[in-house]
C-alpha positions in Angstrom: 3.9 -18.1 -16.4 6.9 -19.7 -14.6 9.6 -17.3 -13.3 13.1 -18.7 -13.4 15.6 -17.4 -10.8 18.2 -17.0 -13.5 15.8 -14.7 -15.4 15.2 -12.5 -12.4 18.9 -12.3 -11.7 19.7 -11.4 -15.2 17.2 -8.6 -15.0 18.9 -7.1 -12.0 22.3 -7.8 -13.5 21.4 -5.9 -16.6 20.2 -3.0 -14.6 23.4 -3.1 -12.5 25.5 -2.7 -15.7 23.6 0.5 -16.4 24.1 1.9 -12.9 27.8 1.0 -12.4 28.9 4.2 -14.0 26.8 6.2 -11.6 28.3 4.4 -8.7 31.9 5.1 -9.5 33.7 7.4 -7.1 31.2 7.1 -4.3 32.9 8.1 -1.0 30.4 6.9 1.5 30.3 10.2 3.5 27.3 10.1 5.9 26.6 13.8 5.1 26.1 12.9 1.5 23.3 10.4 0.9 22.0 9.0 -2.3 18.3 7.9 -2.2 16.4 6.0 -4.9 12.7 5.7 -4.9 10.9 2.7 -6.6 8.3 4.0 -9.0 6.0 2.4 -11.5 5.8 4.1 -14.9 6.6 7.8 -15.0 9.8 8.5 -12.9 9.7 12.2 -13.2 9.9 14.1 -9.9 7.6 17.1 -9.6 6.6 18.3 -6.1 3.8 20.5 -7.4 0.2 19.4 -7.8 -2.3 17.2 -5.9 -1.6 13.7 -7.3 2.0 13.2 -6.2 4.0 10.1 -6.7 6.0 8.8 -3.7 9.2 10.4 -5.0 7.4 13.7 -5.7 5.9 13.6 -2.2 9.3 12.9 -0.7 10.7 16.0 -2.5 7.8 18.2 -1.5 8.1 17.3 2.2 11.8 18.1 2.0 11.5 21.6 0.5 8.0 22.7 1.5 7.1 22.4 5.2 3.5 22.4 6.4 2.3 23.3 9.8 3.5 20.0 11.1 5.5 17.1 9.6 6.5 13.5 10.2 9.9 12.5 11.6 11.9 9.4 10.7 9.8 7.3 13.2 6.5 8.5 11.7 5.6 10.8 14.6 3.9 14.2 14.1 6.5 17.0 14.9 6.5 20.8 14.7 7.4 22.3 11.3 6.1 25.8 10.5 4.1 25.6 13.7 6.1 25.7 16.9 3.1 24.5 19.0 -0.6 24.1 19.0 -3.7 23.5 21.0 -7.0 21.7 20.3 -10.3 22.8 21.8 -12.2 20.4 24.0 -14.8 19.8 21.3 -12.2 18.9 18.7 -13.5 21.5 16.3 -10.7 24.0 16.5 -6.9 23.7 16.1 -4.9 26.8 17.0 -1.3 27.0 15.8 1.5 29.4 16.8 4.1 29.7 14.0 7.9 29.8 14.3 9.6 33.0 13.2 10.6 31.7 9.8 11.3 32.7 6.2 10.6 31.4 2.8 13.5 30.4 0.6 13.5 33.9 -1.1 13.9 35.6 2.2 10.4 36.8 2.8 8.8 36.5 6.2 6.4 33.6 6.9 3.3 35.3 8.3 0.0 33.8 9.7 -2.0 35.8 7.1 -0.1 34.3 4.2 0.0 30.7 5.7 -3.8 30.9 6.3 -4.4 32.0 2.7 -2.1 29.2 1.4 -3.9 26.6 3.5 -7.3 27.7 2.2 -6.0 27.4 -1.3 -4.4 24.0 -0.6 -7.5 22.5 1.1 -9.5 23.5 -2.0 -7.0 22.0 -4.4 -6.8 18.7 -2.4 -10.6 18.2 -2.9 -9.4 16.4 -6.0 -6.8 14.1 -4.4 -6.5 11.1 -2.2 -7.2 13.3 0.8 -10.5 14.7 -0.5 -12.6 13.0 2.1 -10.5 14.4 4.9 -10.1 18.1 3.8 -13.9 18.2 3.4 -14.1 18.4 7.2 -12.3 21.9 7.1 -14.8 24.7 7.6 -12.6 27.8 7.9 -8.9 28.9 8.2 -8.3 32.3 9.8 -5.2 34.3 10.8 -5.6 35.5 14.4 -2.4 37.6 14.8 0.9 37.8 12.9 2.0 34.3 14.1 -1.2 32.5 15.1 -3.8 30.8 12.8 -6.9 28.8 13.5 -8.4 25.9 11.6 -12.1 25.2 12.3 -13.7 21.9 11.4 -17.3 20.9 10.7 -17.0 17.8 12.8 -14.2 16.3 15.0 -11.3 14.6 13.2 -9.2 12.9 15.8 -6.4 12.3 13.4 -6.4 15.8 11.9 -2.7 16.4 12.9 -1.7 13.3 11.0 -3.6 14.7 8.0 -1.8 18.0 8.3 1.5 16.1 8.4 0.9 14.5 4.9 3.4 15.7 2.3 0.6 17.2 0.2 0.1 19.7 3.0 3.6 21.2 2.5 3.2 24.9 1.4 4.7 26.8 -1.5 4.4 30.6 -1.7 4.8 31.6 -5.3 7.0 28.5 -5.9 9.0 29.1 -2.7 9.1 26.7 0.2 10.4 27.1 3.7 12.7 24.1 4.0 13.8 22.0 5.8 15.9 21.6 2.6 16.4 23.5 -0.6 17.0 22.5 -4.2 20.7 22.6 -5.1 20.8 21.0 -8.5 18.6 19.1 -11.0 21.2 18.2 -13.6 21.6 14.5 -12.6 18.6 13.7 -10.5 17.4 16.0 -7.7 20.0 17.3 -5.2 18.8 18.8 -2.0 20.9 20.5 0.7 20.8 22.6 3.9 18.1 25.2 4.0 19.6 28.5 5.3 17.1 31.2 5.7 18.5 34.1 3.6 18.6 37.6 5.1 17.8 40.7 3.1 21.5 41.7 3.3 22.8 38.4 2.0 21.8 37.9 -1.7 25.0 36.4 -3.1 24.8 32.6 -3.5 27.5 30.5 -2.0 30.0 29.3 -4.7 31.0 26.3 -2.7 28.8 23.2 -2.7 27.0 22.5 0.4 28.6 19.9 2.8 25.4 18.1 3.6 23.2 17.0 0.7 20.8 14.2 -0.4 20.4 13.1 -4.0 17.0 11.8 -5.0 16.0 9.9 -8.0 13.1 7.6 -9.1 13.6 4.4 -11.0 12.1 0.9 -11.6 12.6 -1.6 -8.9 15.2 -3.6 -10.9 17.3 -0.5 -11.6 17.0 0.8 -8.0 18.1 -2.5 -6.5 21.0 -2.8 -9.0 22.1 0.8 -8.1 22.1 -0.2 -4.5 24.2 -3.3 -5.2 26.6 -1.3 -7.3 27.1 1.3 -4.5 25.3 4.1 -6.2 22.7 4.5 -3.6 22.6 4.0 0.2 18.8 3.8 0.5 16.0 2.4 -1.7 12.4 3.4 -0.8 8.9 2.4 -1.7 9.3 -1.2 -2.5 6.1 -3.3 -2.6 5.2 -6.9 -2.5 5.4 -7.5 -6.2 9.1 -6.5 -6.2 10.2 -9.0 -3.6 11.4 -11.7 -5.9 13.9 -9.1 -7.3 15.3 -8.7 -3.8 15.9 -12.5 -3.6 17.4 -12.6 -7.0 19.8 -9.8 -6.3 21.1 -11.4 -3.1 20.3 -8.4 -0.9 21.3 -9.0 2.7 18.5 -9.7 5.1 19.9 -7.1 7.4 19.6 -4.5 4.7 15.9 -5.3 3.9 13.7 -3.1 6.1 9.9 -3.7 6.4 7.7 -1.0 7.7 4.9 -2.2 10.2 2.3 -0.2 8.2 -1.5 -0.4 8.5 -3.6 -0.3 5.4 -5.5 -2.5 2.8 -4.1 -5.4 0.9 -6.8 -7.4 -0.9 -9.2 -7.7 -3.8 -11.9 -5.0 -4.3 -14.8 -5.9 -6.6 -15.3 -3.3 -9.3 -17.6 -5.4 -11.4 -20.0 -8.2 -10.4 -21.7 -10.2 -13.1 -23.4 -13.6 -13.1 -22.0 -15.8 -10.3 -20.0 -12.9 -8.8 -23.1 -10.6 -8.5 -24.3 -12.5 -5.4 -22.6 -11.6 -2.1 -22.8 -15.2 -0.9 -20.8 -16.3 -3.9 -18.2 -13.5 -3.4 -17.9 -15.0 0.1 -16.7 -18.2 -1.4 -13.7 -16.4 -2.8 -12.9 -15.0 0.7 -13.2 -18.5 2.1 -11.2 -20.3 -0.6 -8.0 -18.2 -0.3 -5.4 -19.9 1.9 -3.8 -16.7 3.3 -1.0 -18.2 5.3 0.1 -20.3 2.3 -0.1 -17.4 0.0 1.8 -15.0 2.2 4.6 -17.5 2.9 5.2 -17.8 -0.8 7.4 -14.7 -0.2 10.1 -16.1 2.0 11.7 -12.7 2.9 8.6 -11.6 4.8 7.8 -14.6 6.9 6.0 -12.3 9.4 3.6 -11.0 6.8 0.2 -10.8 8.6 -3.0 -12.1 7.0 -6.3 -10.4 7.5 -9.9 -11.4 7.5 -11.6 -8.1 8.2 -11.4 -4.5 6.9 -10.5 -2.4 9.9 -7.4 -3.2 11.9 -8.1 -4.9 15.3 -6.5 -1.9 17.1 -9.4 0.3 16.0 -12.2 -2.2 16.8 -15.1 -1.1 19.0 -15.6 -3.2 22.1 -18.6 -5.5 21.9 -18.8 -5.5 18.1 -17.5 -8.5 16.2 -16.8 -7.8 12.6 -15.1 -11.1 11.6 -16.9 -13.2 9.0 -19.0 -16.1 10.4 -16.5 -18.7 8.9 -13.4 -17.2 10.6 -13.2 -20.0 13.1 -13.4 -22.8 10.5 -10.4 -24.9 9.5 -9.0 -24.4 6.0 -10.1 -28.0 5.2 -13.7 -27.3 6.3 -13.8 -24.0 4.4 -12.7 -25.8 1.2 -15.4 -28.5 1.6 -18.1 -25.9 2.2 -17.0 -23.8 -0.8 -16.8 -26.8 -3.1 -20.3 -28.0 -2.2 -21.7 -24.4 -2.7 -20.1 -24.1 -6.1 -21.3 -27.5 -7.2 -24.9 -26.7 -6.2 -24.7 -23.4 -8.1 -23.3 -25.0 -11.2 -26.0 -27.7 -11.1 -28.8 -25.2 -11.1 -27.3 -22.2 -13.0 -24.8 -23.6 -15.4 -21.1 -22.8 -16.0 -19.3 -20.1 -14.0 -17.1 -17.6 -15.8 -13.5 -17.2 -14.4 -12.9 -14.3 -12.1 -10.7 -11.7 -13.8 -8.1 -10.1 -11.6 -6.2 -6.9 -12.5 -2.6 -7.0 -11.3 0.8 -5.6 -12.1 3.0 -7.3 -14.7 5.6 -8.2 -12.1 7.1 -11.4 -10.6 5.5 -11.0 -7.2 2.1 -10.3 -8.8 2.4 -13.6 -10.8 3.1 -15.5 -7.6 0.0 -13.9 -5.9 -2.2 -14.7 -8.9 -1.0 -18.3 -9.2 -1.8 -18.9 -5.5 -5.3 -17.4 -5.7 -6.0 -19.3 -9.0 -4.9 -22.6 -7.4 -7.1 -21.9 -4.3 -10.1 -21.2 -6.5 -9.6 -24.3 -8.6 -9.6 -26.4 -5.4 -13.3 -25.4 -4.9 -14.3 -25.7 -8.6 -13.7 -22.1 -9.7 -11.1 -20.4 -11.9 -9.4 -17.1 -12.4 -7.7 -15.1 -15.2 -5.1 -12.4 -14.7 -5.2 -9.2 -16.7 -3.1 -6.1 -16.6 -3.8 -3.2 -14.3 -5.3 -1.1 -17.1 -7.7 -3.8 -18.4 -11.3 -4.4 -17.5 -11.6 -6.8 -14.6 -13.9 -8.1 -11.9 -11.5 -7.3 -9.1 -8.5 -5.2 -8.6 -5.8 -5.5 -6.0 -5.8 -2.7 -3.4 -2.4 -2.2 -1.9 -2.5 1.1 0.0 -1.2 2.4 3.3 -3.6 4.3 5.6 -2.4 7.9 6.0 -3.7 8.0 9.6 -5.2 5.8 12.2 -8.9 6.0 11.6 -11.7 3.5 10.7 -13.0 6.2 8.4 -10.2 5.9 5.9 -10.6 2.1 5.6 -14.4 2.2 5.0 -14.3 5.0 2.5 -12.3 2.8 0.1 -15.5 0.8 -0.6 -18.1 3.5 -1.1 -20.0 4.1 -4.3 -17.5 6.8 -5.2 -14.8 4.1 -5.4 -16.7 1.1 -6.9 -20.0 0.3 -8.5 -20.2 -2.8 -6.4 -21.3 -0.9 -3.3 -24.2 -0.3 -0.9 -26.0 3.0 -0.6 -27.0 2.1 3.0 -23.3 1.8 3.9 -22.5 5.1 2.3 -25.4 6.8 4.2 -24.2 5.3 7.5 -20.6 6.6 6.8 -22.0 10.1 6.2 -23.9 9.9 9.5 -20.7 8.8 11.2 -18.7 11.6 9.6 -21.2 14.2 10.9 -21.3 12.8 14.4 -19.7 15.1 17.0 -19.6 12.5 19.8 -16.5 10.3 19.2 -17.9 7.2 20.8 -21.0 7.4 18.6 -18.8 8.1 15.6 -16.7 5.0 16.3 -19.7 2.7 16.8 -21.3 3.9 13.6 -18.1 3.1 11.7 -18.0 -0.4 13.3 -21.6 -1.0 12.2 -20.6 0.0 8.6 -17.9 -2.6 8.7 -20.4 -5.3 9.6 -22.5 -4.3 6.6 -19.5 -4.3 4.2 -18.2 -7.6 5.6 -21.5 -9.3 4.7 -21.5 -7.6 1.3 -18.1 -8.9 0.3 -17.2 -6.2 -2.1 -13.7 -6.4 -0.6 -11.7 -9.6 0.1 -9.0 -8.9 2.7 -5.7 -10.9 2.3 -3.1 -9.2 4.5 -1.5 -6.0 5.6 0.4 -4.1 2.9 4.1 -4.7 2.4 6.4 -1.7 2.2 10.1 -2.4 2.1 13.2 -0.3 2.0 16.8 -1.2 1.6 19.3 0.6 3.9 22.4 -0.6 5.7 22.2 -1.1 9.4 23.1 2.0 11.4 22.1 4.4 8.6 21.6 7.8 10.2 18.1 9.3 10.2 16.4 6.1 8.9 13.9 4.0 10.9 11.1 1.6 10.0 7.8 3.1 11.2 4.0 2.5 11.0 3.5 5.3 8.5 5.9 3.9 5.9 7.3 7.4 5.5 11.0 8.2 5.3 11.9 12.0 5.2 15.2 13.0 3.7 16.4 15.7 6.1 17.2 13.4 9.0 19.5 11.3 6.8 22.0 14.1 6.8 21.2 15.5 10.2 19.1 18.5 9.1 16.2 19.3 11.6 12.7 19.9 10.2 12.4 23.2 12.1 
C-alpha cells in the first residue's frame, strides 16, 4: 500500500474540523492546561482496575497517590510516604507516611494503607506487573504512620515498581490526591486537591483556578486538536503515528521524544516449517537493515537500533551477548543470508512468507515495507496481517517500567509465547530467587545468551514515545520513563 502525503494531510484536516469547535475561546492560561492522550481503540478513561490504558493510568496517578510516585523527570519522589529506608539485605522496605487525608476527609493510616497494599498486590497478579508483585511476601503496619513491605528476594528496582500508576491507592473509591476530579461532562477535569476538614463540608461554588482537562483520542484527532489550539499537550504517541506528525506540519520544536528503554522488535509467537529452526530465524535478524529502516522516519533521526535484548547499560562485565554476526557489514550479512536461504530451498523446497502482525497505521506500513524489502533481498518474503489475526511474529513496542534485566527477559518466557525454551525459564526462576545481586545479574546475562541464540525475538531498535508540547511548557520534561504526570503542569505538588 502506498501512502500519499495528501491523504495523510486530509486525515488530519478532517479531524481538525471536528476539533475546531472545542478549541474556540481557549485563553492560554498556564494554570489551565488541556491534555490529550493518544489511544488505540477504546478511548474511555477509567482509573479503576488492573489493565489500565495510558490515559486511565494518567488519571489514576493524578487522583490516587501510592507510597511514592514519579515526577516530571521520571524520578521517584515521596507521595503518601514522606521517607523510607531499605534494609541491607534488600528484603525489607520501611515507609513513614505523611499526615494526610483521603478526599472524603478521613485520615490516612498505616493500617489502612497496609491493607490496601495487600489487596492491590493481589489484584495486580493479573496485570503487566504480575512478575514483580510476586516478590512481595508480606505488608504490615508497624505504628499509626509506619508500614513495612517484606520481599522474598531482593528487587533492586522495587521503588520504581511502587511508583507505577497501578500502585495508586483508592479507599472505597476515594484517593488522596495530588488532584481531585472536578467534572466529567466534557472529558475529565482535574483540579487542586485540598484535604477537607471535618468542619468544612460545603463544596466551593466557584471553579478552581488551577485545573487540567484530560481526554483520550485517536492520533489524528489529538494532533488536529493541538493544531487547532484545543490542547497544549499530546501524550503517548508511538512510531506508527509519526507520518501524521509530518503531514500536520507540527514544529520540530514542539515534538518531544522521550529517551526510553524498552523493547521494539519482532517476537515469534508461532514457528512452522522454515521458521521453526533457530538458525533460520537468525536469517531474519541478519537481513533487516536497521539504520535504513529507522531513518525512514525523518523526524527521529536519532532513533537507536538494537541487536540485543538487554540494554548495554545493564550488561554484566565479561559477558558478550551480541550475536556472532554483529561485526559483519550489511553487504556480507546479505550474502550469507542469501546463500543460506538458497541451500535450504534446494533441499527442503518452497518457504512460506513470514506473517507479521502490525497496526493498521501509516508508520506500520512503512515498517512492514522495509522489512519485506530486506527479506526479498535474501530470497524470503513477508505478509502483513492486522494485530488481531494469527501471525508468525508480532511487533513488541513496550517501555520497561524500571531498570532491570529481569523485565526484558520475561517478555520471552513460555508464559508469553509458545516459541520459548524451558531451560531459559528455569534459569530466570533461579535468578529471581537469588539473594546475591551479583549472582542474580550474572544469571540474567546467561539467560540473554540463551535467548539470543534461540532467536525468538528479533530486536530492531529502542521504542519511540513522543509528545507534543510547546517549548517552555511548565511541568513538562522528556524523561527515560516516558511518563508525564498532570499535577506539575499546573504547579500542584505531589505531596
